[in-house]
C-alpha positions as CSV (number, residue, x, y, z in Angstrom):
1,X,26.8,1.5,16.3
2,X,28.7,3.9,14.1
3,X,26.1,5.9,12.3
4,X,28.8,7.7,10.3
5,X,28.7,4.6,8.1
6,X,25.0,5.3,7.3
7,X,25.8,6.8,4.0
8,X,26.0,5.9,0.3
9,X,29.6,6.0,-1.1
10,X,30.2,7.7,-4.4
11,X,31.9,4.7,-6.0
12,X,29.3,1.9,-5.3
13,X,29.5,-1.2,-7.6
14,X,28.4,-4.1,-5.4
15,X,25.2,-3.9,-3.2
16,X,23.9,-6.5,-0.7
17,X,20.3,-6.3,0.6
18,X,19.4,-7.9,3.9
19,X,15.8,-9.2,3.9
20,X,15.5,-8.9,0.1
21,X,12.4,-11.0,-0.4
22,X,9.9,-8.3,0.9
23,X,7.9,-6.6,-1.8
24,X,9.6,-3.3,-1.5
25,X,13.2,-4.7,-1.0
26,X,12.7,-7.1,-3.9
27,X,11.6,-4.2,-6.2
28,X,14.7,-2.2,-5.1
29,X,17.0,-5.1,-5.8
30,X,15.6,-5.4,-9.3
31,X,15.8,-1.7,-9.9
32,X,19.5,-1.6,-8.8
33,X,20.2,-4.5,-11.1
34,X,18.6,-2.7,-14.0
35,X,20.8,0.3,-13.2
36,X,23.9,-1.9,-13.7
37,X,24.9,-2.7,-10.1
38,X,26.0,-6.2,-9.0
39,X,23.3,-7.2,-6.5
40,X,23.1,-9.9,-3.9
41,X,20.5,-10.5,-1.2
42,X,19.6,-12.7,1.7
43,X,16.4,-13.6,3.6
44,X,15.1,-16.0,6.2
45,X,12.4,-17.3,3.9
46,X,13.5,-17.6,0.3
47,X,10.7,-19.1,-1.7
48,X,8.6,-18.5,-4.9
49,X,7.4,-16.3,-6.4
50,X,9.9,-13.7,-5.2
51,X,12.9,-16.0,-5.2
52,X,12.3,-17.1,-8.8
53,X,11.7,-13.5,-9.8
54,X,15.0,-12.3,-8.2
55,X,17.0,-15.2,-9.6
56,X,15.7,-14.5,-13.1
57,X,17.0,-11.0,-12.7
58,X,20.4,-12.4,-12.0
59,X,20.4,-11.5,-8.3
60,X,22.4,-13.9,-6.1
61,X,20.2,-15.1,-3.3
62,X,21.2,-16.7,0.0
63,X,18.9,-18.6,2.3
64,X,19.1,-17.4,5.9
65,X,21.2,-14.6,7.5
66,X,24.8,-15.5,7.9
67,X,28.0,-13.4,8.3
68,X,29.6,-15.1,5.3
69,X,27.0,-13.6,3.0
70,X,29.0,-10.4,3.3
71,X,32.4,-12.0,2.9
72,X,32.8,-10.8,-0.7
73,X,32.9,-7.2,0.5
74,X,29.9,-5.3,-0.8
75,X,30.4,-1.6,-1.2
76,X,26.9,-0.9,0.3
77,X,24.5,-2.9,2.5
78,X,20.8,-2.0,2.3
79,X,19.0,-3.0,5.6
80,X,15.3,-3.8,5.5
81,X,13.1,-2.4,8.1
82,X,12.2,-5.8,9.5
83,X,15.8,-6.5,10.3
84,X,17.1,-6.0,13.9
85,X,20.4,-4.9,15.2
86,X,21.1,-8.5,16.3
87,X,20.8,-9.9,12.8
88,X,24.0,-11.9,12.1
89,X,24.6,-9.9,8.9
90,X,24.1,-6.6,10.6
91,X,26.6,-7.6,13.3
92,X,29.1,-8.5,10.6
93,X,28.3,-5.3,8.7
94,X,29.1,-3.2,11.8
95,X,32.2,-5.3,12.6
96,X,33.7,-4.8,9.2
97,X,32.8,-1.2,8.9
98,X,30.6,-1.5,5.8
99,X,28.6,1.5,4.5
100,X,24.9,0.9,4.9
101,X,21.6,2.6,4.3
102,X,17.8,2.0,4.5
103,X,15.5,1.1,1.6
104,X,14.1,4.7,1.2
105,X,17.6,6.1,1.3
106,X,18.5,3.8,-1.5
107,X,15.4,4.5,-3.5
108,X,16.0,8.2,-3.2
109,X,19.7,8.1,-4.1
110,X,19.6,5.6,-6.9
111,X,16.1,5.8,-8.5
112,X,15.5,9.4,-7.7
113,X,18.8,10.9,-8.7
114,X,18.2,13.8,-11.1
115,X,14.4,13.2,-11.1
116,X,11.4,15.1,-9.8
117,X,9.8,12.9,-7.1
118,X,6.0,12.6,-6.8
119,X,5.4,11.3,-3.3
120,X,2.0,9.8,-2.2
121,X,1.5,9.7,1.6
122,X,-1.5,9.1,3.9
123,X,-3.2,6.4,5.9
124,X,-5.3,5.0,3.1
125,X,-5.1,4.7,-0.7
126,X,-1.4,5.2,-1.2
127,X,-0.8,2.2,-3.4
128,X,-3.8,2.8,-5.7
129,X,-3.2,6.6,-6.0
130,X,0.5,6.2,-6.7
131,X,-0.2,3.5,-9.3
132,X,-2.8,5.7,-11.0
133,X,-0.3,8.6,-11.2
134,X,2.4,6.3,-12.6
135,X,0.0,5.0,-15.2
136,X,-1.2,8.4,-16.3
137,X,2.4,9.7,-16.7
138,X,3.3,6.6,-18.6
139,X,0.4,7.0,-21.0
140,X,1.5,10.6,-21.5
141,X,4.9,9.4,-22.7
142,X,6.8,10.9,-19.8
143,X,9.1,7.9,-19.3
144,X,8.1,7.7,-15.6
145,X,9.9,5.6,-13.1
146,X,8.1,4.2,-10.0
147,X,8.6,2.2,-6.8
148,X,5.2,1.3,-5.3
149,X,4.0,-1.1,-2.6
150,X,1.7,-3.1,-4.9
151,X,1.9,-4.9,-8.3
152,X,0.5,-2.8,-11.1
153,X,-1.4,-5.0,-13.4
154,X,-0.6,-2.9,-16.4
155,X,3.2,-3.5,-15.8
156,X,2.9,-6.8,-13.8
157,X,5.5,-5.2,-11.5
158,X,5.8,-2.8,-8.5
159,X,8.7,-1.0,-10.0
160,X,9.7,0.5,-13.3
161,X,12.8,2.3,-14.5
162,X,11.8,4.8,-17.2
163,X,13.9,7.2,-19.3
164,X,12.1,10.4,-18.1
165,X,12.8,12.8,-15.3
166,X,10.0,11.8,-12.9
167,X,9.8,9.2,-10.1
168,X,6.6,8.2,-8.4
169,X,7.0,6.8,-4.9
170,X,4.6,5.4,-2.3
171,X,5.6,7.1,0.9
172,X,5.0,4.9,3.9
173,X,4.6,6.3,7.4
174,X,6.0,3.1,8.9
175,X,9.5,3.3,10.5
176,X,12.5,3.2,8.2
177,X,15.0,0.8,9.9
178,X,16.2,-0.2,13.4
179,X,18.8,2.6,13.2
180,X,16.2,5.1,11.9
181,X,12.8,5.0,13.6
182,X,11.4,7.9,11.6
183,X,8.8,7.4,8.8
184,X,10.1,6.3,5.4
185,X,8.5,9.4,3.7
186,X,10.9,11.7,5.5
187,X,13.7,10.6,3.1
188,X,12.1,12.2,0.0
189,X,12.2,15.7,-1.3
190,X,9.1,15.8,-3.6
191,X,8.2,18.3,-6.2
192,X,4.6,17.2,-5.8
193,X,3.2,15.4,-2.7
194,X,-0.2,13.9,-2.1
195,X,-1.8,13.5,1.4
196,X,-4.7,11.1,1.1
197,X,-5.9,11.4,4.7
198,X,-4.7,10.9,8.3
199,X,-6.0,8.3,10.8
200,X,-4.5,6.2,13.6
201,X,-2.8,3.1,12.5
202,X,0.5,1.1,13.1
203,X,-0.1,0.7,16.8
204,X,3.2,-1.1,17.2
205,X,5.0,2.1,16.3
206,X,2.7,5.1,17.1
207,X,1.3,5.7,20.5
208,X,-1.9,7.5,19.4
209,X,-3.5,9.7,16.8
210,X,-1.5,12.8,18.0
211,X,1.7,10.8,17.4
212,X,0.6,10.0,13.9
213,X,-0.3,13.7,13.2
214,X,3.0,14.8,14.6
215,X,4.9,12.6,12.1
216,X,2.9,13.9,9.1
217,X,3.2,17.5,10.4
218,X,6.9,17.1,10.5
219,X,6.9,15.9,6.9
220,X,4.7,18.7,5.7
221,X,6.6,21.5,7.5
222,X,9.8,20.3,5.8
223,X,8.5,20.6,2.3
224,X,10.2,23.2,0.0
225,X,8.2,26.4,-0.7
226,X,8.1,25.4,-4.4
227,X,6.5,22.0,-3.7
228,X,2.9,21.4,-4.6
229,X,0.9,19.6,-1.9
230,X,-2.5,18.0,-2.8
231,X,-4.4,17.3,0.5
232,X,-7.6,15.4,1.0
233,X,-10.7,17.4,2.2
234,X,-12.7,17.2,4.4
235,X,-10.4,15.7,7.0
236,X,-9.9,17.5,10.3
237,X,-6.6,15.6,10.9
238,X,-5.3,16.7,7.5
239,X,-6.4,20.3,8.4
240,X,-4.2,20.1,11.5
241,X,-1.2,18.6,9.6
242,X,-1.1,21.2,6.8
243,X,-1.2,24.2,9.1
244,X,2.6,24.3,9.0
245,X,2.9,23.9,5.3
246,X,5.4,26.3,3.7
247,X,4.2,25.4,0.2
248,X,1.1,25.9,-1.7
249,X,-1.7,23.5,-0.8
250,X,-4.5,22.4,-3.1
251,X,-7.5,20.5,-1.6
252,X,-9.3,17.7,-3.3
253,X,-12.3,15.5,-2.3
254,X,-16.1,15.3,-2.5
255,X,-16.2,18.9,-1.4
256,X,-12.7,20.0,-2.3
257,X,-12.0,23.7,-2.6
258,X,-9.8,23.2,-5.7
259,X,-10.7,19.7,-7.0
260,X,-14.0,18.0,-6.5
261,X,-16.1,15.0,-7.7
262,X,-19.7,15.3,-8.5
263,X,-22.1,12.4,-7.8
264,X,-21.1,9.3,-9.8
265,X,-23.1,7.0,-12.0
266,X,-22.4,3.3,-11.9
267,X,-23.0,1.2,-15.1
268,X,-20.9,-2.0,-14.6
269,X,-18.1,-2.4,-15.5
270,X,-17.8,1.4,-15.5
271,X,-18.2,4.2,-13.0
272,X,-18.8,7.6,-14.6
273,X,-18.0,10.8,-12.7
274,X,-17.6,14.5,-13.3
275,X,-14.7,16.6,-12.0
276,X,-14.6,20.3,-11.2
277,X,-11.6,22.4,-10.8
278,X,-11.9,25.7,-8.9
279,X,-15.7,25.0,-9.1
280,X,-15.7,25.0,-12.9
281,X,-16.4,21.8,-14.8
282,X,-13.2,20.2,-15.8
283,X,-14.4,17.0,-17.5
284,X,-16.2,13.7,-17.4
285,X,-14.2,10.5,-16.7
286,X,-14.8,6.8,-16.4
287,X,-13.0,4.1,-14.4
288,X,-13.3,0.4,-14.0
289,X,-12.6,0.7,-10.3
290,X,-15.7,0.7,-8.0
291,X,-16.1,2.7,-4.8
292,X,-16.1,6.2,-3.6
293,X,-12.6,5.8,-2.1
294,X,-11.2,4.8,-5.5
295,X,-12.9,7.9,-7.1
296,X,-11.1,10.0,-4.6
297,X,-7.8,8.2,-5.3
298,X,-8.5,8.9,-9.0
299,X,-9.2,12.5,-8.4
300,X,-5.9,13.0,-6.7
301,X,-4.1,11.4,-9.7
302,X,-6.1,13.6,-12.1
303,X,-5.0,16.7,-10.1
304,X,-1.3,15.6,-10.3
305,X,-1.5,14.9,-14.0
306,X,-3.1,18.3,-14.7
307,X,-0.3,19.9,-12.6
308,X,2.1,18.3,-15.0
309,X,0.2,19.7,-18.0
310,X,-1.0,16.3,-19.2
311,X,-3.9,16.9,-21.6
312,X,-7.4,16.0,-20.3
313,X,-8.0,13.7,-23.2
314,X,-4.8,11.7,-22.4
315,X,-6.0,11.4,-18.7
316,X,-9.4,10.2,-19.8
317,X,-8.0,7.5,-22.1
318,X,-5.4,6.4,-19.5
319,X,-8.0,6.0,-16.7
320,X,-10.2,3.7,-19.0
321,X,-7.2,1.5,-19.6
322,X,-6.0,1.2,-16.0
323,X,-6.1,-2.4,-15.0
324,X,-5.8,-1.9,-11.2
325,X,-3.4,-3.2,-8.6
326,X,-3.1,-6.8,-7.4
327,X,-4.7,-7.4,-4.1
328,X,-6.9,-4.3,-4.4
329,X,-10.4,-5.5,-5.2
330,X,-8.7,-8.1,-7.4
331,X,-11.1,-10.8,-8.8
332,X,-9.1,-14.0,-8.2
333,X,-11.6,-16.2,-10.0
334,X,-15.2,-17.3,-10.7
335,X,-16.3,-20.8,-9.9
336,X,-19.8,-22.2,-10.4
337,X,-21.1,-18.6,-10.5
338,X,-19.3,-17.6,-7.3
339,X,-17.0,-14.6,-7.5
340,X,-13.9,-14.6,-5.2
341,X,-12.3,-11.2,-4.7
342,X,-9.0,-10.4,-2.8
343,X,-8.4,-7.1,-1.1
344,X,-5.7,-5.7,1.2
345,X,-8.2,-3.9,3.5
346,X,-7.4,-4.2,7.2
347,X,-8.0,-0.8,8.9
348,X,-11.7,-0.5,9.8
349,X,-12.1,2.5,7.5
350,X,-10.7,0.5,4.6
351,X,-12.8,-2.5,5.4
352,X,-16.0,-0.4,5.5
353,X,-15.2,1.5,2.3
354,X,-14.2,-1.7,0.4
355,X,-17.3,-3.6,1.4
356,X,-19.4,-0.6,0.3
357,X,-17.6,-0.4,-3.0
358,X,-18.1,-4.1,-3.8
359,X,-21.7,-4.0,-2.7
360,X,-22.3,-0.9,-4.9
361,X,-20.8,-2.7,-7.9
362,X,-22.6,-6.1,-7.3
363,X,-25.9,-4.6,-6.1
364,X,-28.0,-7.6,-7.0
365,X,-25.6,-10.2,-5.5
366,X,-25.3,-11.6,-2.0
367,X,-22.0,-10.3,-0.6
368,X,-20.0,-12.4,1.8
369,X,-17.3,-10.6,3.7
370,X,-14.4,-12.7,5.0
371,X,-12.0,-10.8,7.3
372,X,-8.7,-11.8,8.9
373,X,-7.3,-9.4,11.6
374,X,-3.6,-9.7,11.0
375,X,-1.8,-6.3,11.3
376,X,-0.2,-5.2,14.6
377,X,-3.0,-2.7,14.9
378,X,-6.0,-4.9,13.9
379,X,-4.8,-7.7,16.3
380,X,-5.1,-5.1,19.2
381,X,-8.3,-4.1,20.8
382,X,-7.9,-0.4,19.8
383,X,-10.6,-0.7,17.1
384,X,-12.6,-3.5,18.8
385,X,-15.8,-1.4,18.8
386,X,-15.0,0.5,15.6
387,X,-15.0,-2.7,13.5
388,X,-18.6,-3.4,14.7
389,X,-19.8,-0.8,12.2
390,X,-17.4,-1.6,9.4
391,X,-19.4,-4.6,8.0
392,X,-22.9,-3.1,7.6
393,X,-23.0,-3.4,3.8
394,X,-22.2,-7.1,3.8
395,X,-25.0,-9.8,3.7
396,X,-22.9,-12.5,5.4
397,X,-19.8,-12.1,7.5
398,X,-17.0,-14.5,8.4
399,X,-14.4,-13.4,11.0
400,X,-11.2,-15.5,11.5
401,X,-9.4,-15.8,14.8
402,X,-6.1,-13.8,14.3
403,X,-3.3,-16.4,13.5
404,X,-0.5,-14.4,15.2
405,X,-2.3,-13.3,18.3
406,X,0.4,-14.6,20.6
407,X,2.5,-11.6,19.5
408,X,0.2,-9.3,21.3
409,X,0.1,-8.9,25.1
410,X,-3.1,-10.6,26.5
411,X,-4.6,-7.4,27.8
412,X,-4.3,-5.7,24.4
413,X,-5.6,-8.5,22.2
414,X,-8.5,-8.1,19.7
415,X,-11.3,-10.6,20.1
416,X,-12.9,-12.0,17.0
417,X,-15.5,-13.7,19.1
418,X,-16.6,-10.5,20.7
419,X,-16.8,-8.8,17.2
420,X,-19.0,-11.6,15.9
421,X,-21.2,-11.3,19.0
422,X,-21.5,-7.5,18.6
423,X,-22.3,-7.9,14.9
424,X,-25.0,-10.4,15.7
425,X,-26.5,-8.1,18.3
426,X,-26.8,-5.4,15.6
427,X,-28.8,-7.8,13.5
428,X,-25.9,-8.8,11.1
429,X,-25.4,-12.4,10.0
430,X,-21.8,-13.1,11.3
431,X,-19.9,-16.2,12.2
432,X,-16.6,-16.9,14.0
433,X,-14.0,-19.3,12.7
434,X,-10.9,-20.6,14.5
435,X,-9.0,-21.3,11.3
436,X,-8.9,-20.9,7.6
437,X,-9.8,-24.5,6.9
438,X,-13.2,-24.1,8.7
439,X,-14.0,-21.0,6.6
440,X,-13.3,-22.8,3.4
441,X,-15.5,-25.7,4.5
442,X,-18.3,-23.4,5.5
443,X,-18.2,-21.4,2.3
444,X,-18.0,-24.4,0.1
445,X,-21.2,-25.7,1.7
446,X,-23.0,-22.3,1.9
447,X,-22.0,-20.5,-1.2
448,X,-24.5,-20.4,-4.1
449,X,-24.4,-19.1,-7.7
450,X,-24.4,-15.3,-7.8
451,X,-22.5,-14.9,-4.5
452,X,-19.6,-12.5,-4.2
453,X,-17.0,-13.5,-1.6
454,X,-14.8,-10.6,-0.6
455,X,-11.6,-11.8,1.3
456,X,-9.8,-9.0,3.3
457,X,-6.4,-9.4,4.8
458,X,-3.0,-7.8,4.5
459,X,-1.4,-11.2,4.4
460,X,-1.6,-14.4,2.4
461,X,-4.5,-15.7,4.5
462,X,-3.2,-19.3,4.1
463,X,-3.8,-19.1,0.3
464,X,-7.6,-19.1,1.0
465,X,-8.5,-17.6,-2.4
466,X,-7.1,-20.4,-4.6
467,X,-8.1,-23.1,-2.1
468,X,-11.6,-21.8,-2.0
469,X,-11.9,-21.6,-5.7
470,X,-10.6,-25.2,-6.0
471,X,-13.0,-26.4,-3.3
472,X,-16.0,-24.7,-5.0
């Protein structure tokens, strides 16, 4: 493959995106359209709501990957990271010598041109933290642009093209494309970067924790000396990663050296908390988002906003009006007194913190945790024993058999049955389910008014939320 064509020409007018219906690629397609480019796209599965959303934006969509989708001669082809070198459109792209790039290359070149980039990286909390930063900057009248991996409820979108000189980007550590196996965050040159923490994840790409740490270390060591890096504390993995930082590093956390949160007070629907800066009282804030992890995400956003000289009063007002991110502790509905919540949690740390957050918010309610292991990491037995301690704050637990387990070699597969047995041995009330239909039937029979059902999966989970609400 001729990597000399992995570049963005200076006279681009027509752009085609392969695998356009993914959340990130769809956002990029819309952003390019808003910038005035003629945009086409293709995907194997073109269906609502993304298909409707893209067509309403005037983007020409093609069902399936076919060489003729490039027959009109686009000036640039953007290749999604789920696309292989054997994809029919990739083969045609190479045969005809089309210029091509990855999604982060395109975001950086088109959305980030002439702007200061604020990049949020780390194993957990990237979407919420970057969304909070974007909202704070928007409320401050900075005309912020953003490209984020979740739908911001305040905008009902995961992208926005503002008139200002700042771009907020969620920097994923997942690989970039089949022709670039490095992390996506390596394509950005931020003026401000946030590192929310480092843990092992993405077992289909990274060998072990050291491999993950090496990727983040490479990113940090490549930052400009004038960049500001805000890094979570305490985290020994982050300590290791930032050793090579050429720029100034500020630490934030429960015991952050530069930014810290004092014990919070929960008075639903609000969480009140005090923030210190350099050990001096900075101010009191309130947020509608429950959980310690969300307070830390909020603290990072406050530190970024302060770095940009946004007044404290503006930050306080903006946090109160932040409506959250879809699929992050999102209340999908209440039926017969039963609350159904959707969350993206899948890593054991995220599962544990999310359950703790929801239980802390609904202290008097029975909490039923429903979990689907679906990621390439959670379907492997890497965290088999770690998950055993992730559900302690739940009153009832439902674990589904992974739906895509055949993708994993037999000797590496996660066992939902073993997890349930281990949870029961620890005195927790857990049940195993072979499919989603059985979970819905069980909860429909067992749920009672006042229950909170927390559904955790990084996928659609067979539309369990709507089906459960309807069944209830």
